[in-house]
C-alpha positions in Angstrom: 0.0 0.0 0.0 1.1 3.6 -0.6 0.9 6.4 1.8 -0.6 9.4 -0.1 -0.9 11.8 2.9 1.6 14.3 1.4 0.8 13.6 -2.3 -0.2 16.8 -4.1 -2.8 15.0 -6.2 -4.6 13.5 -3.1 -4.0 16.1 -0.4 -7.3 18.0 -1.0 -9.3 14.8 -1.2 -7.9 13.5 2.1 -8.6 16.7 3.9 -12.2 16.7 2.5 -12.7 13.4 4.3 -11.3 14.5 7.6 -13.7 14.8 10.5 -13.5 18.1 12.4 -11.5 17.4 15.5 -9.3 14.7 13.9 -6.0 14.9 12.2 -4.8 12.4 9.6 -1.4 10.9 10.2 -1.3 8.6 7.2 -3.6 7.6 4.4 -2.8 4.4 2.5 -4.3 3.2 -0.8 -3.7 0.1 -3.0 -1.5 0.1 -6.1 -4.5 0.5 -8.4 -5.7 3.6 -6.7 -2.2 5.0 -6.4 -1.7 4.8 -10.1 -5.0 6.7 -10.7 -5.5 9.1 -7.8 -8.0 11.3 -9.5 -10.6 8.5 -9.0 -10.5 9.2 -5.3 -13.1 11.9 -5.9 -15.5 9.2 -7.0 -16.0 8.1 -3.4 -13.6 5.3 -3.2 -14.4 3.3 -0.1 -12.6 0.1 -1.0 -9.2 -1.2 0.2 -7.7 1.8 2.0 -6.2 2.3 5.4 -6.1 5.6 7.4 -4.4 6.5 10.6 -5.5 9.5 12.6 -5.5 11.2 16.0 -8.3 13.1 17.7 -7.3 16.6 18.7 -9.1 16.0 22.1 -6.2 13.5 23.0 -3.4 15.6 21.5 -1.5 16.4 24.7 -2.8 13.5 26.8 -0.5 10.9 28.2 -2.4 7.6 27.6 -2.2 4.7 29.9 -4.1 1.4 30.0 -6.9 2.7 32.3 -7.6 5.6 29.9 -7.4 3.3 26.9 -10.0 1.0 28.6 -12.3 4.0 29.3 -12.1 5.2 25.7 -12.7 1.7 24.4 -15.8 1.4 26.6 -17.1 4.8 25.5 -16.5 3.9 21.9 -18.5 0.7 22.1 -21.3 2.4 24.0 -21.4 5.6 21.9 -20.5 4.7 18.4 -22.9 1.8 18.2 -25.6 3.5 20.2 -28.5 4.6 18.0 -28.8 8.0 19.6 -25.2 8.8 19.0 -25.2 7.1 15.5 -27.5 9.8 14.1 -25.0 12.5 14.9 -22.1 10.6 13.4 -24.3 9.7 10.4 -24.9 13.4 9.7 -21.2 14.1 9.9 -20.3 11.2 7.6 -22.9 12.3 5.1 -21.7 15.9 5.1 -18.2 14.7 4.4 -19.3 12.1 1.8 -22.0 14.0 -0.1 -24.4 11.9 -2.2 -23.9 8.9 0.1 -26.3 7.6 2.8 -24.7 5.5 5.6 -26.8 2.9 7.4 -26.1 2.2 11.1 -23.0 -0.1 11.3 -23.3 -3.6 12.7 -20.6 -4.8 15.1 -19.5 -8.2 13.9 -16.6 -8.8 16.2 -14.1 -7.1 18.5 -10.7 -8.4 19.4 -7.2 -7.3 20.4 -3.9 -7.8 18.6 -1.9 -6.6 21.6 -2.5 -5.3 25.1 -2.3 -1.7 23.7 -4.7 -2.2 20.8 -8.3 -3.0 20.1 -9.9 -3.9 16.8 -13.6 -3.6 15.9 -15.1 -5.3 12.8 -18.2 -3.6 11.5 -20.4 -3.9 8.5 -22.1 -0.8 7.1 -24.3 -0.3 4.0 -23.6 2.7 1.9 -26.3 3.9 -0.5 -25.8 6.2 -3.4 -28.6 7.0 -5.9 -30.0 3.6 -6.8 -27.0 1.5 -5.7 -26.1 0.0 -2.4 -22.8 -1.6 -1.3 -21.8 -3.2 2.0 -18.4 -2.1 3.4 -16.4 -3.8 6.1 -14.6 -1.4 8.3 -12.0 -2.6 10.8 -11.5 0.2 13.3 -8.4 0.2 15.4 -7.5 2.0 18.6 -3.9 1.7 19.8 -1.3 3.3 22.0 2.1 4.3 20.7 4.5 6.1 23.0 1.7 7.0 25.4 -0.3 8.6 22.6 -3.7 7.3 21.5 -4.1 6.6 17.7 -7.0 5.4 15.7 -7.0 3.8 12.3 -9.4 1.9 10.0 -9.1 -0.5 7.1 -12.0 -0.4 4.7 -13.0 -3.0 2.1 -16.2 -3.7 0.2 -18.0 -6.9 1.1 -18.0 -9.2 -1.9 -18.6 -12.7 -0.5 -18.4 -14.8 2.7 -14.5 -14.6 2.7 -14.4 -10.8 2.6 -14.5 -10.3 6.3 -11.6 -12.7 7.0 -9.6 -11.2 4.1 -10.2 -7.7 5.5 -9.2 -8.8 9.0 -6.0 -10.4 7.6 -5.0 -7.3 5.7 -5.8 -5.0 8.7 -3.9 -7.2 11.0 -0.8 -7.2 8.8 -0.8 -3.5 8.7 -1.5 -3.1 12.4 1.1 -5.6 13.5 3.7 -3.7 11.4 2.8 -0.5 13.2 2.8 -2.1 16.6 6.1 -4.0 16.0 7.8 -0.8 14.6 6.8 1.2 17.7 7.8 -1.1 20.5 
């Protein structure tokens, strides 16, 4: 995968997808997208990986107890219907012409004591089409800082979730191992 965070052709697109209050650290795309970055503007939700921080945690020293608290809040708030409506509006403002259905949590697991992974499935509707996307959200600590990332892939068949988890885990384990 190719990190396009500083690429002139993709910089505006990446910033247009940034949630207020978050800062992208890295934005990886596959080789096919890398060779044709102008198609990013066509709402590419398949096979990309992003790493970001929330500005709320910018100067916060993160320990396991804080990590556990944020994890609990994430599970309660992100997947809570009342909170979902607010997030949905933000997503749809950033991704115009797309409608996001409430995600379904498929699984959560941990690759290390300082990371948590969440496998969700969400339906994205655009005009008369509909696609299901697998998102594997990651929360992890590096040098007492809290980072978030996600790997996104379209659901194509029953193997898609395991393939997405495998790809996400490869990327996350590299990050975790490189930052020990």
